[in-house]
N, C-alpha and C positions, 0 to 999 in steps of 0.2 A: 675772533679766533678760538678763544677758550671754548665757546659752544660748538664750533664746528669740529674741534677735536674730540670733545666729550660726545657728540652725536655719532661720530664714526665708531667710537668706542661701543657706544649703545647699540648700534646696528650689528656689530660683531657678537655682543653678548645676548642680544634680545632673542625672543622666540614668540611663538603663537600658542594656541591652546593645545597643540600637540606636545608641547614641552613642560606642560602643567599636570602635576599628578595629585593636586590638592582639590578634592570635590567642590569646595567651596569656591576657589579661585577658578576653577575650570567653568563652573555654572556662571560665575560672574563675566568671564571672558566671552564664552559662547552666547549667553543670553542678553548680555548687555553691551559690552565692548563692541562686539561683532554683529549685533542686531541690525539687520538690514531694512527693518520695517520703516516704511514712509509715513511717519505719524503726522496726522493733520496739523497738530501743533508746531511742527517744523516751519509751516508757512508763516505762522504768527512771529515765530522767533527771527526768521530771516527778514520779515517786512519791518519788525522792530528796528533791526539794525540798518536796513535800507533808509528809513526815515532818518536816522541819526547821521548817516553817510551824505544826505542831501541837505542838512542843517548847516548853514553858513554862519549861524550865530557865534559870536565870540564871547568868552567868559574868562574872567581872572582866576587862575588856579593857584592853589596853595599846595605844594608837595610836602607832606609830613614824613614820607617814607624814604626809600632809596631815590624816588624820583623817576622820571622818564628817561630811558636811554636815547630815545629818538628826539623827543620834544623837551626843550629846556625853557623856553619863553614862559613867562608868567601868564601872558594872554593867549588863549588858544581856540581855535574853532572846533565846534563840536564834531564836524565832520573829519577833521585831522585825528581828534582824539579817538573817534570810533575806528578809524582805520588803523592807526598805530598802536593804540593803547587798550581797545576794547577786545573783548573774547573773540576769537575767530568763529566762523560759523560751525566749523568742525567740532570745536571744544564745547560750544554752547549746546550742541546737539547731544553730545556726549554726557554733559552735565545733566541735561534734561532726562537722559535715559538712566543715568545713575541715581537721580532723584525719584524716578519712576520705579526702578528696580528695588530699591531699599525702602521707599515709602516712609521716610523719616517724619515724625511728628514735629520736631523741631529742628530748624536749621540756622546756624549763625554764619554770617559771611562777613569777613574782615576786607573791606575795600570794595565798596559799591560800584565805583566809577560811574559809567553811564547807564548801569543796570542791565546790560546785556545778558550777563550770567544769572542775575537776580531774577530776570523776567523769564529766563528758561526754566529755572528751578520752581518758580511760582506756577508756570503751566502744568508742570509734571503732576502736581499734587495740590488741588485747591484747598485740601484740609490741612496742609503743613503749614505751620507758622513760621515765618522768615523774619529773623532779625538781622539787619544789614547795617554795618557802620562805614561811614565815609568821612575822611578827615577834612576835605575841603568843603566849606560851607556852600559856595555857589554850585559846585557839582552836585552836592546833596540837594539842594533846592530845585535844580534842574531835573535830577532823576526822580524826586519825590513827585513833582508835577506830573512826570511821565507815567509813573505807576498809576497815578490817579486817572489820567487820560485813558490808560488801557484797562482799567477796573481791576487792578491787581491788589485785592483787598486783603491779601493775607501776608503783605510785607510791611514791617515796621522799620523804617529808616531812622538811625541815630546819627548824629553829627558831632565831630570833634577829634581831639587827639585820642587815638586808640586806647592808650594807657588809662586815660582818664574815663572814657566811656565804659571800657571794660569793667572797671572798679564799681561802676554805677549800676551794672547789671545785677539782677536778684542773685543773692549768694547760693540759693538752692536750685538755680537753673542747671537743667540737664539738657545736654545737646546730642541728638543723634547723628548729626552730619554738620561738619564745620569745614567751610572753605576759606582757607588762609591765602588772600591775594592782595594784601595791602601794604606789605613791607618785605623787601628783598634783602634784609640785612641779617647776618648770622645770629648775632647776639639777641636781636629783637625776636627773630623767628623761634629761637629756642625759648625765650621768655614766654611767649604767647603758647607755644606747645605745653610747657610745664604748668602754666596757668589753667589751661583748659583740660588737663588730663583729669582733674578733680571733677569736671563737668561731663566726663565721658561715661559711657556704660559699656557693657560687654559688646553690644551690637553697633557701637558707634563707628563713624569713618571719619577721618580726617583727610583733607586734600590740600597738599601744599603745591601752589603755583610756582612754576620756574625753578625748579630745583637745581638746574644748570645755568641759571642767570648769571652767576659768579663762581669763582672758586670757594668763596666763603659760604655761599648758599649750598653748595654740594657738601660741604664739610657740615653744615647743620643737618642736612639730610641724612648723611652717615651717622651722626650722632643719634638723631631720632630713630633710626633703624635699630640701633643697639639698645635701646631703652628697655628694661625689663618688663615693663607693661605692654609693650608692643609685641604682637605675635605674628602678624603678616604685614608685609609692605609690598606694593607694587610700583615699580618705576616705568612710567610710560614716556620717560624723557621730559615732556613738558609739565607733567604732574608727577608727584609722589602720593600714592594713597596709603593710609595707614589704618590698621585694624587692631582691635584688642581682644579678641575672642580667645578666651581662656582654654576652650576646648581644642584649640588649633595649635599644631606644633609650629614652633618658630621658624618661618621661611621667608625668603625674600625673592620676589619674582622681578623679571625685566621683560615687559610685554610690548610688542609692537601693535600699535593701533593704526 
C-alpha cells in the first residue's frame, strides 16, 4: 500500500524531458533514458534471463539484507528468484544504456543476485572492470559459473557480508559507477553511501535501487539528496540516481521512464 500511494504521488510530480532545463540531465534523459535503439546486446540480456526462468534448480539462500518481500523460504528455485527478485527486462536494458552512456572504467555492484544486472552492465562495455558483491555463497557460486559460461571476463565477484567485503576492497579504489542493490534498510544504505563517498569522483554516478521499498528507504533517499556533496539527483521511482558534478547547480528531478 505504501508503494502504491508513493507511485501515485510520483506520477503527479514527475515529468519528461520537456520539464528539464539542465543540459546535462536533458542529454541523459533524451539520449539514454528514452533511447529507442534496438541494441543487439538486448537479445543476450533477454536470453540470459530466459535461461534463468527455465532453471528449476533449487538452492539454499542466505538473506543478509532486508530479504525478499515475496520469497521467505530458505530454499528457492532459480526460476522463482529470476521472476520475483531479478532485475526486470526494462531495468536491465536501462542499466545497459546507462553503462554505455557513461562508459565507466570501474563499476561496483552491491548485490549480485543471479547476475542479470551485472550481465547487462558487462555487455555495455567490455573495457569496464566490474566488482560485484553477493552475500549468499550459493547464489554467488551459481552466478560466478554463469558469468564464466557466458564469457563475461570483466566481472570479479566477491562473496560475503557486505560490511566485511567492503573493508577488504583496496583503500585507494575509485568507482565511476556504483549500483546499490543489496540491502534495503535505511541505516545500512546511508552507511554504504557515506563509505563510498570517498571513492567517488566528480563524474561518478550512484544508483540506489528501490527507493520506495519502504518508508525508511524513502527517508534514506531524502537524506542522500540533501548531502552537500550531492549536486544532482534523479528520481525514476524504482531507482534514485545521484551525481556529484561540482559544476552543476544543485537540483532534484523526478523523471518518468
